[in-house]
mmCIF file of the N, C-alpha and C atoms, coordinates in Angstrom:
data_MODEL
# 
_entry.id   MODEL 
# 
loop_
_atom_site.group_PDB 
_atom_site.id 
_atom_site.type_symbol 
_atom_site.label_atom_id 
_atom_site.label_alt_id 
_atom_site.label_comp_id 
_atom_site.label_asym_id 
_atom_site.label_entity_id 
_atom_site.label_seq_id 
_atom_site.pdbx_PDB_ins_code 
_atom_site.Cartn_x 
_atom_site.Cartn_y 
_atom_site.Cartn_z 
_atom_site.occupancy 
_atom_site.B_iso_or_equiv 
_atom_site.pdbx_formal_charge 
_atom_site.auth_seq_id 
_atom_site.auth_comp_id 
_atom_site.auth_asym_id 
_atom_site.auth_atom_id 
_atom_site.pdbx_PDB_model_num 
ATOM 1   N N  . MET A 1 1  ? 33.467 -1.019  -6.496 1.00 0.00 ? 1  MET A N  1 
ATOM 2   C CA . MET A 1 1  ? 33.949 -2.228  -5.845 1.00 0.00 ? 1  MET A CA 1 
ATOM 3   C C  . MET A 1 1  ? 33.120 -3.427  -6.291 1.00 0.00 ? 1  MET A C  1 
ATOM 4   N N  . PRO A 1 2  ? 33.768 -4.568  -6.498 1.00 0.00 ? 2  PRO A N  1 
ATOM 5   C CA . PRO A 1 2  ? 32.997 -5.764  -6.839 1.00 0.00 ? 2  PRO A CA 1 
ATOM 6   C C  . PRO A 1 2  ? 32.253 -6.306  -5.621 1.00 0.00 ? 2  PRO A C  1 
ATOM 7   N N  . LYS A 1 3  ? 31.255 -7.112  -5.908 1.00 0.00 ? 3  LYS A N  1 
ATOM 8   C CA . LYS A 1 3  ? 30.487 -7.714  -4.818 1.00 0.00 ? 3  LYS A CA 1 
ATOM 9   C C  . LYS A 1 3  ? 31.332 -8.761  -4.101 1.00 0.00 ? 3  LYS A C  1 
ATOM 10  N N  . MET A 1 4  ? 31.054 -8.927  -2.808 1.00 0.00 ? 4  MET A N  1 
ATOM 11  C CA . MET A 1 4  ? 31.713 -9.978  -2.039 1.00 0.00 ? 4  MET A CA 1 
ATOM 12  C C  . MET A 1 4  ? 31.029 -11.303 -2.341 1.00 0.00 ? 4  MET A C  1 
ATOM 13  N N  . LYS A 1 5  ? 31.812 -12.371 -2.342 1.00 0.00 ? 5  LYS A N  1 
ATOM 14  C CA . LYS A 1 5  ? 31.237 -13.680 -2.629 1.00 0.00 ? 5  LYS A CA 1 
ATOM 15  C C  . LYS A 1 5  ? 30.763 -14.356 -1.347 1.00 0.00 ? 5  LYS A C  1 
ATOM 16  N N  . THR A 1 6  ? 29.656 -15.082 -1.476 1.00 0.00 ? 6  THR A N  1 
ATOM 17  C CA . THR A 1 6  ? 29.130 -15.907 -0.383 1.00 0.00 ? 6  THR A CA 1 
ATOM 18  C C  . THR A 1 6  ? 29.751 -17.292 -0.500 1.00 0.00 ? 6  THR A C  1 
ATOM 19  N N  . LYS A 1 7  ? 30.153 -17.868 0.640  1.00 0.00 ? 7  LYS A N  1 
ATOM 20  C CA . LYS A 1 7  ? 30.659 -19.239 0.636  1.00 0.00 ? 7  LYS A CA 1 
ATOM 21  C C  . LYS A 1 7  ? 29.525 -20.176 0.248  1.00 0.00 ? 7  LYS A C  1 
ATOM 22  N N  . SER A 1 8  ? 29.735 -20.989 -0.787 1.00 0.00 ? 8  SER A N  1 
ATOM 23  C CA . SER A 1 8  ? 28.684 -21.894 -1.256 1.00 0.00 ? 8  SER A CA 1 
ATOM 24  C C  . SER A 1 8  ? 28.315 -22.918 -0.197 1.00 0.00 ? 8  SER A C  1 
ATOM 25  N N  . SER A 1 9  ? 29.293 -23.363 0.592  1.00 0.00 ? 9  SER A N  1 
ATOM 26  C CA . SER A 1 9  ? 28.990 -24.350 1.636  1.00 0.00 ? 9  SER A CA 1 
ATOM 27  C C  . SER A 1 9  ? 28.090 -23.745 2.702  1.00 0.00 ? 9  SER A C  1 
ATOM 28  N N  . ALA A 1 10 ? 28.271 -22.464 3.006  1.00 0.00 ? 10 ALA A N  1 
ATOM 29  C CA . ALA A 1 10 ? 27.465 -21.819 4.042  1.00 0.00 ? 10 ALA A CA 1 
ATOM 30  C C  . ALA A 1 10 ? 26.028 -21.613 3.581  1.00 0.00 ? 10 ALA A C  1 
ATOM 31  N N  . LYS A 1 11 ? 25.829 -21.222 2.346  1.00 0.00 ? 11 LYS A N  1 
ATOM 32  C CA . LYS A 1 11 ? 24.461 -20.977 1.893  1.00 0.00 ? 11 LYS A CA 1 
ATOM 33  C C  . LYS A 1 11 ? 23.663 -22.266 1.764  1.00 0.00 ? 11 LYS A C  1 
ATOM 34  N N  . LYS A 1 12 ? 24.350 -23.392 1.621  1.00 0.00 ? 12 LYS A N  1 
ATOM 35  C CA . LYS A 1 12 ? 23.650 -24.675 1.570  1.00 0.00 ? 12 LYS A CA 1 
ATOM 36  C C  . LYS A 1 12 ? 23.291 -25.188 2.962  1.00 0.00 ? 12 LYS A C  1 
ATOM 37  N N  . ARG A 1 13 ? 24.024 -24.785 3.995  1.00 0.00 ? 13 ARG A N  1 
ATOM 38  C CA . ARG A 1 13 ? 23.865 -25.364 5.325  1.00 0.00 ? 13 ARG A CA 1 
ATOM 39  C C  . ARG A 1 13 ? 23.109 -24.489 6.312  1.00 0.00 ? 13 ARG A C  1 
ATOM 40  N N  . PHE A 1 14 ? 23.059 -23.175 6.078  1.00 0.00 ? 14 PHE A N  1 
ATOM 41  C CA . PHE A 1 14 ? 22.503 -22.258 7.063  1.00 0.00 ? 14 PHE A CA 1 
ATOM 42  C C  . PHE A 1 14 ? 21.429 -21.374 6.445  1.00 0.00 ? 14 PHE A C  1 
ATOM 43  N N  . LYS A 1 15 ? 20.462 -20.965 7.278  1.00 0.00 ? 15 LYS A N  1 
ATOM 44  C CA . LYS A 1 15 ? 19.444 -19.996 6.881  1.00 0.00 ? 15 LYS A CA 1 
ATOM 45  C C  . LYS A 1 15 ? 19.412 -18.903 7.939  1.00 0.00 ? 15 LYS A C  1 
ATOM 46  N N  . VAL A 1 16 ? 19.055 -17.686 7.533  1.00 0.00 ? 16 VAL A N  1 
ATOM 47  C CA . VAL A 1 16 ? 18.969 -16.559 8.454  1.00 0.00 ? 16 VAL A CA 1 
ATOM 48  C C  . VAL A 1 16 ? 17.495 -16.283 8.737  1.00 0.00 ? 16 VAL A C  1 
ATOM 49  N N  . THR A 1 17 ? 17.141 -16.177 10.015 1.00 0.00 ? 17 THR A N  1 
ATOM 50  C CA . THR A 1 17 ? 15.766 -15.882 10.389 1.00 0.00 ? 17 THR A CA 1 
ATOM 51  C C  . THR A 1 17 ? 15.498 -14.388 10.249 1.00 0.00 ? 17 THR A C  1 
ATOM 52  N N  . ALA A 1 18 ? 14.245 -14.000 10.444 1.00 0.00 ? 18 ALA A N  1 
ATOM 53  C CA . ALA A 1 18 ? 13.868 -12.591 10.314 1.00 0.00 ? 18 ALA A CA 1 
ATOM 54  C C  . ALA A 1 18 ? 14.534 -11.733 11.377 1.00 0.00 ? 18 ALA A C  1 
ATOM 55  N N  . ASN A 1 19 ? 14.827 -12.311 12.550 1.00 0.00 ? 19 ASN A N  1 
ATOM 56  C CA . ASN A 1 19 ? 15.487 -11.558 13.620 1.00 0.00 ? 19 ASN A CA 1 
ATOM 57  C C  . ASN A 1 19 ? 16.999 -11.556 13.498 1.00 0.00 ? 19 ASN A C  1 
ATOM 58  N N  . GLY A 1 20 ? 17.550 -12.234 12.488 1.00 0.00 ? 20 GLY A N  1 
ATOM 59  C CA . GLY A 1 20 ? 18.990 -12.243 12.291 1.00 0.00 ? 20 GLY A CA 1 
ATOM 60  C C  . GLY A 1 20 ? 19.704 -13.420 12.916 1.00 0.00 ? 20 GLY A C  1 
ATOM 61  N N  . HIS A 1 21 ? 18.965 -14.357 13.494 1.00 0.00 ? 21 HIS A N  1 
ATOM 62  C CA . HIS A 1 21 ? 19.593 -15.558 14.042 1.00 0.00 ? 21 HIS A CA 1 
ATOM 63  C C  . HIS A 1 21 ? 19.916 -16.520 12.901 1.00 0.00 ? 21 HIS A C  1 
ATOM 64  N N  . ILE A 1 22 ? 20.815 -17.452 13.160 1.00 0.00 ? 22 ILE A N  1 
ATOM 65  C CA . ILE A 1 22 ? 21.219 -18.430 12.152 1.00 0.00 ? 22 ILE A CA 1 
ATOM 66  C C  . ILE A 1 22 ? 20.631 -19.787 12.515 1.00 0.00 ? 22 ILE A C  1 
ATOM 67  N N  . LYS A 1 23 ? 19.904 -20.397 11.564 1.00 0.00 ? 23 LYS A N  1 
ATOM 68  C CA . LYS A 1 23 ? 19.344 -21.727 11.757 1.00 0.00 ? 23 LYS A CA 1 
ATOM 69  C C  . LYS A 1 23 ? 20.266 -22.748 11.101 1.00 0.00 ? 23 LYS A C  1 
ATOM 70  N N  . ALA A 1 24 ? 20.445 -23.894 11.767 1.00 0.00 ? 24 ALA A N  1 
ATOM 71  C CA . ALA A 1 24 ? 21.295 -24.952 11.224 1.00 0.00 ? 24 ALA A CA 1 
ATOM 72  C C  . ALA A 1 24 ? 20.745 -26.299 11.658 1.00 0.00 ? 24 ALA A C  1 
ATOM 73  N N  . GLY A 1 25 ? 21.089 -27.318 10.903 1.00 0.00 ? 25 GLY A N  1 
ATOM 74  C CA . GLY A 1 25 ? 20.719 -28.673 11.281 1.00 0.00 ? 25 GLY A CA 1 
ATOM 75  C C  . GLY A 1 25 ? 21.660 -29.198 12.344 1.00 0.00 ? 25 GLY A C  1 
ATOM 76  N N  . HIS A 1 26 ? 21.219 -30.205 13.062 1.00 0.00 ? 26 HIS A N  1 
ATOM 77  C CA . HIS A 1 26 ? 22.036 -30.807 14.106 1.00 0.00 ? 26 HIS A CA 1 
ATOM 78  C C  . HIS A 1 26 ? 23.118 -31.690 13.492 1.00 0.00 ? 26 HIS A C  1 
ATOM 79  N N  . ALA A 1 27 ? 24.240 -31.784 14.180 1.00 0.00 ? 27 ALA A N  1 
ATOM 80  C CA . ALA A 1 27 ? 25.356 -32.594 13.707 1.00 0.00 ? 27 ALA A CA 1 
ATOM 81  C C  . ALA A 1 27 ? 25.241 -34.019 14.244 1.00 0.00 ? 27 ALA A C  1 
ATOM 82  N N  . GLY A 1 28 ? 25.910 -34.954 13.583 1.00 0.00 ? 28 GLY A N  1 
ATOM 83  C CA . GLY A 1 28 ? 26.035 -36.311 14.089 1.00 0.00 ? 28 GLY A CA 1 
ATOM 84  C C  . GLY A 1 28 ? 24.879 -37.224 13.775 1.00 0.00 ? 28 GLY A C  1 
ATOM 85  N N  . LYS A 1 29 ? 24.132 -36.960 12.681 1.00 0.00 ? 29 LYS A N  1 
ATOM 86  C CA . LYS A 1 29 ? 22.965 -37.785 12.386 1.00 0.00 ? 29 LYS A CA 1 
ATOM 87  C C  . LYS A 1 29 ? 23.047 -38.476 11.031 1.00 0.00 ? 29 LYS A C  1 
ATOM 88  N N  . ARG A 1 30 ? 24.203 -38.541 10.437 1.00 0.00 ? 30 ARG A N  1 
ATOM 89  C CA . ARG A 1 30 ? 24.308 -39.116 9.092  1.00 0.00 ? 30 ARG A CA 1 
ATOM 90  C C  . ARG A 1 30 ? 24.337 -40.636 9.102  1.00 0.00 ? 30 ARG A C  1 
ATOM 91  N N  . HIS A 1 31 ? 25.020 -41.204 10.048 1.00 0.00 ? 31 HIS A N  1 
ATOM 92  C CA . HIS A 1 31 ? 25.119 -42.664 10.113 1.00 0.00 ? 31 HIS A CA 1 
ATOM 93  C C  . HIS A 1 31 ? 25.438 -43.061 11.541 1.00 0.00 ? 31 HIS A C  1 
ATOM 94  N N  . GLY A 1 32 ? 25.373 -44.363 11.823 1.00 0.00 ? 32 GLY A N  1 
ATOM 95  C CA . GLY A 1 32 ? 25.694 -44.857 13.156 1.00 0.00 ? 32 GLY A CA 1 
ATOM 96  C C  . GLY A 1 32 ? 24.627 -44.559 14.184 1.00 0.00 ? 32 GLY A C  1 
ATOM 97  N N  . MET A 1 33 ? 23.348 -44.592 13.767 1.00 0.00 ? 33 MET A N  1 
ATOM 98  C CA . MET A 1 33 ? 22.270 -44.267 14.700 1.00 0.00 ? 33 MET A CA 1 
ATOM 99  C C  . MET A 1 33 ? 22.061 -45.353 15.751 1.00 0.00 ? 33 MET A C  1 
ATOM 100 N N  . ILE A 1 34 ? 22.512 -46.570 15.489 1.00 0.00 ? 34 ILE A N  1 
ATOM 101 C CA . ILE A 1 34 ? 22.309 -47.661 16.447 1.00 0.00 ? 34 ILE A CA 1 
ATOM 102 C C  . ILE A 1 34 ? 23.075 -47.390 17.743 1.00 0.00 ? 34 ILE A C  1 
ATOM 103 N N  . LYS A 1 35 ? 24.262 -46.855 17.621 1.00 0.00 ? 35 LYS A N  1 
ATOM 104 C CA . LYS A 1 35 ? 25.060 -46.600 18.826 1.00 0.00 ? 35 LYS A CA 1 
ATOM 105 C C  . LYS A 1 35 ? 24.658 -45.330 19.562 1.00 0.00 ? 35 LYS A C  1 
ATOM 106 N N  . ARG A 1 36 ? 23.841 -44.487 18.940 1.00 0.00 ? 36 ARG A N  1 
ATOM 107 C CA . ARG A 1 36 ? 23.400 -43.258 19.602 1.00 0.00 ? 36 ARG A CA 1 
ATOM 108 C C  . ARG A 1 36 ? 22.184 -43.547 20.481 1.00 0.00 ? 36 ARG A C  1 
ATOM 109 N N  . SER A 1 37 ? 22.046 -42.769 21.541 1.00 0.00 ? 37 SER A N  1 
ATOM 110 C CA . SER A 1 37 ? 20.901 -42.962 22.424 1.00 0.00 ? 37 SER A CA 1 
ATOM 111 C C  . SER A 1 37 ? 19.641 -42.395 21.766 1.00 0.00 ? 37 SER A C  1 
ATOM 112 N N  . THR A 1 38 ? 18.503 -42.916 22.190 1.00 0.00 ? 38 THR A N  1 
ATOM 113 C CA . THR A 1 38 ? 17.242 -42.398 21.644 1.00 0.00 ? 38 THR A CA 1 
ATOM 114 C C  . THR A 1 38 ? 17.029 -40.946 22.060 1.00 0.00 ? 38 THR A C  1 
ATOM 115 N N  . LYS A 1 39 ? 17.559 -40.544 23.211 1.00 0.00 ? 39 LYS A N  1 
ATOM 116 C CA . LYS A 1 39 ? 17.456 -39.153 23.643 1.00 0.00 ? 39 LYS A CA 1 
ATOM 117 C C  . LYS A 1 39 ? 18.222 -38.238 22.684 1.00 0.00 ? 39 LYS A C  1 
ATOM 118 N N  . PHE A 1 40 ? 19.408 -38.664 22.260 1.00 0.00 ? 40 PHE A N  1 
ATOM 119 C CA . PHE A 1 40 ? 20.187 -37.862 21.312 1.00 0.00 ? 40 PHE A CA 1 
ATOM 120 C C  . PHE A 1 40 ? 19.446 -37.721 19.994 1.00 0.00 ? 40 PHE A C  1 
ATOM 121 N N  . ILE A 1 41 ? 18.919 -38.823 19.478 1.00 0.00 ? 41 ILE A N  1 
ATOM 122 C CA . ILE A 1 41 ? 18.214 -38.794 18.197 1.00 0.00 ? 41 ILE A CA 1 
ATOM 123 C C  . ILE A 1 41 ? 16.984 -37.889 18.295 1.00 0.00 ? 41 ILE A C  1 
ATOM 124 N N  . ARG A 1 42 ? 16.280 -37.946 19.407 1.00 0.00 ? 42 ARG A N  1 
ATOM 125 C CA . ARG A 1 42 ? 15.073 -37.148 19.585 1.00 0.00 ? 42 ARG A CA 1 
ATOM 126 C C  . ARG A 1 42 ? 15.404 -35.659 19.680 1.00 0.00 ? 42 ARG A C  1 
ATOM 127 N N  . THR A 1 43 ? 16.441 -35.311 20.448 1.00 0.00 ? 43 THR A N  1 
ATOM 128 C CA . THR A 1 43 ? 16.770 -33.892 20.615 1.00 0.00 ? 43 THR A CA 1 
ATOM 129 C C  . THR A 1 43 ? 17.461 -33.305 19.391 1.00 0.00 ? 43 THR A C  1 
ATOM 130 N N  . ALA A 1 44 ? 18.047 -34.159 18.555 1.00 0.00 ? 44 ALA A N  1 
ATOM 131 C CA . ALA A 1 44 ? 18.731 -33.672 17.357 1.00 0.00 ? 44 ALA A CA 1 
ATOM 132 C C  . ALA A 1 44 ? 17.805 -33.581 16.153 1.00 0.00 ? 44 ALA A C  1 
ATOM 133 N N  . ARG A 1 45 ? 16.530 -33.757 16.373 1.00 0.00 ? 45 ARG A N  1 
ATOM 134 C CA . ARG A 1 45 ? 15.550 -33.678 15.286 1.00 0.00 ? 45 ARG A CA 1 
ATOM 135 C C  . ARG A 1 45 ? 15.355 -32.225 14.869 1.00 0.00 ? 45 ARG A C  1 
ATOM 136 N N  . GLY A 1 46 ? 15.155 -31.971 13.597 1.00 0.00 ? 46 GLY A N  1 
ATOM 137 C CA . GLY A 1 46 ? 14.845 -30.626 13.133 1.00 0.00 ? 46 GLY A CA 1 
ATOM 138 C C  . GLY A 1 46 ? 16.078 -29.725 13.098 1.00 0.00 ? 46 GLY A C  1 
ATOM 139 N N  . THR A 1 47 ? 15.856 -28.439 13.330 1.00 0.00 ? 47 THR A N  1 
ATOM 140 C CA . THR A 1 47 ? 16.936 -27.457 13.269 1.00 0.00 ? 47 THR A CA 1 
ATOM 141 C C  . THR A 1 47 ? 17.126 -26.807 14.631 1.00 0.00 ? 47 THR A C  1 
ATOM 142 N N  . ARG A 1 48 ? 18.202 -26.015 14.737 1.00 0.00 ? 48 ARG A N  1 
ATOM 143 C CA . ARG A 1 48 ? 18.492 -25.309 15.976 1.00 0.00 ? 48 ARG A CA 1 
ATOM 144 C C  . ARG A 1 48 ? 19.040 -23.939 15.626 1.00 0.00 ? 48 ARG A C  1 
ATOM 145 N N  . LEU A 1 49 ? 19.073 -23.048 16.602 1.00 0.00 ? 49 LEU A N  1 
ATOM 146 C CA . LEU A 1 49 ? 19.680 -21.735 16.426 1.00 0.00 ? 49 LEU A CA 1 
ATOM 147 C C  . LEU A 1 49 ? 21.113 -21.782 16.931 1.00 0.00 ? 49 LEU A C  1 
ATOM 148 N N  . LEU A 1 50 ? 22.019 -21.202 16.177 1.00 0.00 ? 50 LEU A N  1 
ATOM 149 C CA . LEU A 1 50 ? 23.420 -21.199 16.582 1.00 0.00 ? 50 LEU A CA 1 
ATOM 150 C C  . LEU A 1 50 ? 23.652 -20.184 17.689 1.00 0.00 ? 50 LEU A C  1 
ATOM 151 N N  . SER A 1 51 ? 24.702 -20.437 18.468 1.00 0.00 ? 51 SER A N  1 
ATOM 152 C CA . SER A 1 51 ? 25.092 -19.485 19.502 1.00 0.00 ? 51 SER A CA 1 
ATOM 153 C C  . SER A 1 51 ? 25.685 -18.239 18.848 1.00 0.00 ? 51 SER A C  1 
ATOM 154 N N  . LYS A 1 52 ? 25.810 -17.170 19.609 1.00 0.00 ? 52 LYS A N  1 
ATOM 155 C CA . LYS A 1 52 ? 26.297 -15.901 19.051 1.00 0.00 ? 52 LYS A CA 1 
ATOM 156 C C  . LYS A 1 52 ? 27.705 -15.989 18.464 1.00 0.00 ? 52 LYS A C  1 
ATOM 157 N N  . PRO A 1 53 ? 28.671 -16.659 19.148 1.00 0.00 ? 53 PRO A N  1 
ATOM 158 C CA . PRO A 1 53 ? 30.001 -16.758 18.538 1.00 0.00 ? 53 PRO A CA 1 
ATOM 159 C C  . PRO A 1 53 ? 30.002 -17.556 17.234 1.00 0.00 ? 53 PRO A C  1 
ATOM 160 N N  . ASP A 1 54 ? 29.224 -18.637 17.188 1.00 0.00 ? 54 ASP A N  1 
ATOM 161 C CA . ASP A 1 54 ? 29.143 -19.418 15.953 1.00 0.00 ? 54 ASP A CA 1 
ATOM 162 C C  . ASP A 1 54 ? 28.422 -18.651 14.861 1.00 0.00 ? 54 ASP A C  1 
ATOM 163 N N  . ALA A 1 55 ? 27.375 -17.925 15.230 1.00 0.00 ? 55 ALA A N  1 
ATOM 164 C CA . ALA A 1 55 ? 26.628 -17.150 14.245 1.00 0.00 ? 55 ALA A CA 1 
ATOM 165 C C  . ALA A 1 55 ? 27.491 -16.046 13.646 1.00 0.00 ? 55 ALA A C  1 
ATOM 166 N N  . ALA A 1 56 ? 28.382 -15.471 14.438 1.00 0.00 ? 56 ALA A N  1 
ATOM 167 C CA . ALA A 1 56 ? 29.264 -14.416 13.922 1.00 0.00 ? 56 ALA A CA 1 
ATOM 168 C C  . ALA A 1 56 ? 30.197 -14.960 12.842 1.00 0.00 ? 56 ALA A C  1 
ATOM 169 N N  . ILE A 1 57 ? 30.657 -16.185 13.012 1.00 0.00 ? 57 ILE A N  1 
ATOM 170 C CA . ILE A 1 57 ? 31.526 -16.803 12.005 1.00 0.00 ? 57 ILE A CA 1 
ATOM 171 C C  . ILE A 1 57 ? 30.747 -17.053 10.719 1.00 0.00 ? 57 ILE A C  1 
ATOM 172 N N  . VAL A 1 58 ? 29.525 -17.571 10.860 1.00 0.00 ? 58 VAL A N  1 
ATOM 173 C CA . VAL A 1 58 ? 28.716 -17.874 9.678  1.00 0.00 ? 58 VAL A CA 1 
ATOM 174 C C  . VAL A 1 58 ? 28.356 -16.599 8.934  1.00 0.00 ? 58 VAL A C  1 
ATOM 175 N N  . LYS A 1 59 ? 28.091 -15.514 9.660  1.00 0.00 ? 59 LYS A N  1 
ATOM 176 C CA . LYS A 1 59 ? 27.719 -14.263 9.006  1.00 0.00 ? 59 LYS A CA 1 
ATOM 177 C C  . LYS A 1 59 ? 28.874 -13.669 8.196  1.00 0.00 ? 59 LYS A C  1 
ATOM 178 N N  . LYS A 1 60 ? 30.109 -14.011 8.560  1.00 0.00 ? 60 LYS A N  1 
ATOM 179 C CA . LYS A 1 60 ? 31.242 -13.567 7.736  1.00 0.00 ? 60 LYS A CA 1 
ATOM 180 C C  . LYS A 1 60 ? 31.248 -14.288 6.386  1.00 0.00 ? 60 LYS A C  1 
ATOM 181 N N  . TYR A 1 61 ? 30.776 -15.528 6.392  1.00 0.00 ? 61 TYR A N  1 
ATOM 182 C CA . TYR A 1 61 ? 30.721 -16.301 5.155  1.00 0.00 ? 61 TYR A CA 1 
ATOM 183 C C  . TYR A 1 61 ? 29.565 -15.871 4.266  1.00 0.00 ? 61 TYR A C  1 
ATOM 184 N N  . MET A 1 62 ? 28.545 -15.240 4.863  1.00 0.00 ? 62 MET A N  1 
ATOM 185 C CA . MET A 1 62 ? 27.348 -14.833 4.111  1.00 0.00 ? 62 MET A CA 1 
ATOM 186 C C  . MET A 1 62 ? 27.161 -13.328 4.275  1.00 0.00 ? 62 MET A C  1 
ATOM 187 N N  . PRO A 1 63 ? 27.907 -12.515 3.541  1.00 0.00 ? 63 PRO A N  1 
ATOM 188 C CA . PRO A 1 63 ? 27.908 -11.070 3.796  1.00 0.00 ? 63 PRO A CA 1 
ATOM 189 C C  . PRO A 1 63 ? 26.588 -10.370 3.504  1.00 0.00 ? 63 PRO A C  1 
ATOM 190 N N  . TYR A 1 64 ? 25.746 -10.910 2.624  1.00 0.00 ? 64 TYR A N  1 
ATOM 191 C CA . TYR A 1 64 ? 24.504 -10.230 2.266  1.00 0.00 ? 64 TYR A CA 1 
ATOM 192 C C  . TYR A 1 64 ? 23.287 -10.812 2.955  1.00 0.00 ? 64 TYR A C  1 
ATOM 193 N N  . ALA A 1 65 ? 23.457 -11.793 3.807  1.00 0.00 ? 65 ALA A N  1 
ATOM 194 C CA . ALA A 1 65 ? 22.337 -12.398 4.529  1.00 0.00 ? 65 ALA A CA 1 
ATOM 195 C C  . ALA A 1 65 ? 22.251 -11.756 5.915  1.00 0.00 ? 65 ALA A C  1 
ATOM 196 N N  . ARG A 1 66 ? 21.594 -10.628 6.009  1.00 0.00 ? 66 ARG A N  1 
ATOM 197 C CA . ARG A 1 66 ? 21.511 -9.918  7.299  1.00 0.00 ? 66 ARG A CA 1 
ATOM 198 C C  . ARG A 1 66 ? 20.117 -9.956  7.797  1.00 0.00 ? 66 ARG A C  1 
# 
């Protein structure tokens, strides 16, 4: 059987931790920061762990990242 392909968009946006969780950057920070609250900007700093339903979708896109 041939190898399954990884979605290129997924491998650029997500990383898998040692425990199998999915790390991702926060959404909504590309532009328009003036209209966003300082609380939103502060809490959206860095990365976050995806919820289980979202992580299950991402893991389908990355079959070898377990």
